[in-house]
N, C-alpha and C positions, 0 to 999 in steps of 0.2 A: 437396487439402491443406487442413487446418484451420488457422485463424489464432488465435493466443493473443496478446492485448494486455495489457501491463503498464501500469497507470496509477498516478500518484501524485506524490510530491514528491521531494526530494533523496535519500531513502532508496532510492527506485526508480530515480531518475535515475543515481546512482552514477557520475557523470562520463562518461556515454555520449557518443559523438561524434554530434552532431546530423546531420551530413552523410552518415552511413553507417548505413543502416537495419539493416545486419547487425551493428552494434556495440551490445551490450547493457549496456555499462558494466562495472564490476568487482563489482557486488553480486548480490543474490539472483536477479534476472532472468537474469544470465549463467549462474548455476549451474543454474537450472531449464531454460533453453534447451539448455544442453549435455547435460543428462541425457536429455531427450526427443528431441533431434535425433540423438543417438547411438544411443538404444534403438529409435527408430522412424524410420529414414531416409525422408525425403520425405513424412512423414505430417503434420508440424506445421511451420508457419512462426511465428516469434515476432517481435513488435514491442515495443520499449520506448519509451513516450512520457511517462515520468515527467519532471517539470521541477522543478529545485531551487527552493525557496522557495514553491511553490504552496500556497495555501489552497483550501478547497472552492469559493470564488467564482472562483478562477483556473482550476480544473479545469472548472467548469461553463462558463466562457467559451470553453473549447476543445472543447466537446462535439461540435460539428459536424465540425471538421477533424481532430481527434485521436481521435475515437471512431466516430461514425456513418459518416463517409466511408470509414473503414478496413474497415467491415463484419466485425469479428472474430466468430469463433464462440464464443470464450471471452475473458473479461476479468477480471483481478484489479485491485482498487483498494486502495491504502494511502494514506489521507489523514487529516489531523486535527491532527497535532502543530504545524504552522505556524499553525493557527487559534488555538492557545494561545500559542505562542512569540512570534508577532508582536504579540500584545496585551501580553504582559509586557515585551517589548523596546521597542515603539514605539507602543503603543495602536492597532494596525492589525490586530487579529485579527478573528475571527468568533465571535460569541457562540453558545453551544450551541444555542439554539432556532433561530437563523438557519442554523446548520450543518445541523441536522436538516431544515429546510425545503428547503434547496438540494440536499442530498444526495438527498432523496426526489424532488425535481423531476428531478434528473439520471437517477436510476434509471428513473423513469416514462417519460421521454422516450427513453432508450436502448431500453427494452423495447418501446416503441411503434414505433420505427423498425426495431428488430432483434428481432422477437418470439422468435426461436429462440436468442438469445444466452444463454450460461450465465455468470453473474457470481459471483465469489468476493470477499468483503470481508475484508480483513485488519484486525485490531484495532490501533488506534494504541497506542503504548507509550512509556514513559519510565523512566529510572533516574536516580539521583542521580549527577551527574558535573560536570565543569568548567563546562558550559553551563547547568546546571539547579540547582546547589546553592544559589545565592544566593536564589532564589525557589522553593525546592523544594516547599513546601507547596502553593503555587498551581499549579506545574507538575503535580504529582501529581493534585490534586483536579480540575483542569480537564481533564487528559488522560483521567482516569477517566470524566468526563461525556461526552466525545466517544466513548470506547470503548463506553459504554452505548448511546449513540445509534446507533453503527454496528451494534451487535448488534440493536437494536430495528428498524432499517430492514431489516437482513438478514432478520429473521423476518417482517416485514410483507410483503416482496416475494419470500419463499421463495428467498433467495440463500444460497450457501455462506458460512460464517463461520469465520474462523480466530482463536481467542484467542491472543494473544501476550504480554500483560502478565504473566500468571501464569507462563508459561514463563521469561521473563527474571528475574522475581522469584525463582523457585526456583533457577535456575542461579546467581544472584548470592549465594545463601546461603553458598556455599563458595568463591567466586571474586570477585575485584574486579569491580565493575560495569563498569569501563572495559575489561575483557577482552572484554565483549560489546558495549557501546556506548561508543565512544571518548570522547564528550563528554557522555554521558547521553541522547543522541538518535540519533546516527548510528552504525550498526552497524560493527563490525570485521569481518574475514573470518569469525571465529567466529560473530558475531551474524548475518551474512548467511546463514551455513550453517544456523542455526536456522530462519530464516524460509523458506529454500528447502526444507528438509525438510518443514516444516509445509504449505507450499503444494503441494508434490509429492504429499503424502498426500491432500490434499483434491482435487487435480486427478485423481488416480487413481480417485476415486469417480465422476467425471462424464464423463471422456472415453470415447469409444466405439471406440478403436483397439485 
């Protein structure tokens, strides 16, 4: 059985129950896990280790216990928005250059310990909403910097990359932004569906079942 690990912040966490490894929360990990567990019985195991509030430094601090020790065959990572948000809210974010350095370290160390792992990077995204509109210009420009960094790191290490900002921008042209991201950051059921579909399409390119 192959193991797929979801990593990230609150968007990935989605109120999962920490004490139950079979609980994936209400978000895109649950949708993806349901799809593949039903289509390929006993072929895939899924683990969600997203933690609300995490920045890249927090994810890196968990690299041993929450990534390497689990020995996943596949891993998706969605990180970056809190590196922006925490700076704007409390001056405790992570600057883009440091974000790039630590993300690169994380990927290098994971690949060194788990040389056969296949990693999919999801692009961080943001829309104008209740949590972001007050400092919208900064939210958008800084998130775009992290998104560019994630793409660059993905290309450098030959990882899968899923663009999401353009998808949400396009969807929001004819629909309220809060239909997709409740506060401008956290997805609604519809928003999680968008992410799950994109991740499933990318996963279908790399799994060998």
